[in-house]
N, C-alpha and C positions, 0 to 999 in steps of 0.2 A: 504494500500500500504506500503510495507516495505521500510525503508530508507536504501539506499546503503551506505556501509562503504567506507571510503576513501581508495583507492587502496594503497597497501604497497609501490609501487614505487613512489607515490606522497607524502606520509606522510613525513613530515619533510623538504621537498624541500624549502618551503617558511617560515620556522620557524625562528623567531628572538630570540636570546638568552635572557633568563630571569632567574636570574639577569645578569647584565653586569658589567665588571670591569670599573669603572669610569676613571681610568688612560688610558685604551685602547680608550675610547671615546675621552678623551682629546688629546691623541696622534693623533688620526684620524683627529681631528679638526685642529691640527697643520699642518698636511699634506695638508688638504683642504686649509688652508690659503696660503700655498706656491703655490699650483696649481691655486688658484683663483687669486692671485697676478700676476702670469705669464699670466693668461687669460686676465686680464685687460691690461697689457703691450702689449701683442701680438694682442689682440682684433680681433680674428678670430673665426668664428662660430664653426669650428671643435674643438677648445680648450674648448669653453663653452659646447660643446656637450660631451666632455670627462668628464668635471666636473659634468654635469648632469647624465651621465652614472654611475659614481661612486656613486652618491647618490641613483640612482635607484637600483644598486646592493646591497647597504647597507640596503635599505628599504626591498628588497626582502629576504634577509637572514642574515643580520648583517655582520659580517666579513667573512662569508663563501665564498661569491662570490666576495668580494671587495679586490682588491690589497692593498689599503690603510688600510682596516680593518685587513687583514691578517698580513701586516707588523707591524701594531700597536700591535696586540695580540701576535704574535710569535717572534718579534724582539725588538721593542721599549720598551714595558712594561718590559719584563724580563731582557733586557740589560741596559736600561736607568733608568726607574722609579723604578723598583724592588719593587713595592708596589701593593697592591690590596685593592680596596674599592668597594664593590658591591652596585649597585643601581638598581632599577627596570628597566626592559627592555622596556616595552611599552612606557614610556615617551621618551626614547631615539629613538625608532623607529618613533614616532611622530615627533621628532626634525629632524630626517633624511628626513622625508617626507616634512617638511617645507623647508629644504635645497634643496630637489628635485624641489619643486615649484619655488624657487628663481633661481636656476641654469637653470632649464628648461625654465623659462621666459627669462633669459639672452640669452640662446641659440636661442630662437625664435626671440627675438628682434634683435640679431646679424644677423640672416638669412635675416631679412627684412631691413638690412642696418642701423639699429639704434644702432650703436656701443656705443655711449655715454650713451644711456639708459641702455644698457647691462652692461656697466662698473659701472654705479651707482647701479644697482641691485646687482651686484657681490660685490661691495664695502660694501653694507649693509650685505651681507652674510659673508664677511670677519670680520666685526664688531662683529657679533654674534658668529662666530667661534673663534675669539680672546677671547671673554669673557669665552667661554667653555675651551679653551686651557689654558689660563693664570690663571683663577680664579675658574674653575669648575662651572661656572654659565651658566646653560643651559636654554636659553630663550624658546626654544621649550618645554622643560620639565615644565617650569613655566606655559606656555600656556596650556599644557596638564592638569596640576593640576587645573587651573582655569576652563577649560571646564568640567572637571570631577566634580568639586564643583558645577558648574551650572547645572549639570545633562545632559549635551550634550554627554559626554562620560560616559557610565554606570560604576559603581564601579566594576562590574564583569570583565571589561577589564583589570583592574589592582587592584586586592584586596590588594596587598602589597603597593599600592600607597596611602593608606588611609590618610596620611598627606603630601604627596609629592606635593610640589609646592603651598601649602596653607598658 
């Protein structure tokens, strides 16, 4: 049986950039901090939903579909940081996935009327985003490296990550 080739219209739609500019990731984290803080103050499901949607869009295609990602790549980095430091993309996508889990959890908790629990979860998300924004310390990337080292994530997923997070 022949293996079907990926249709050209589908190819690239869900690609995540590799490598990525670390300053774009840090800028995006800064924007996430602002939205997450507003989400905690307002404490409404729709706002937690917007936060989760942003993570889902970044997981799906990096900055391609994400307003925060596009703002970071096309405005903040060239106008504010004016620097480039490339880092492997797969750990950053993993980190965005962890952010999606946290923000999605907060969204569901809020839908069930558990606003305080949602606020606590988003508070933890803010802490991780702050470490990324202020210090370039990506907790999700460290987790990716540890999982790769343990053999849970195969080396083939990110060959350029050979010492990343170890």
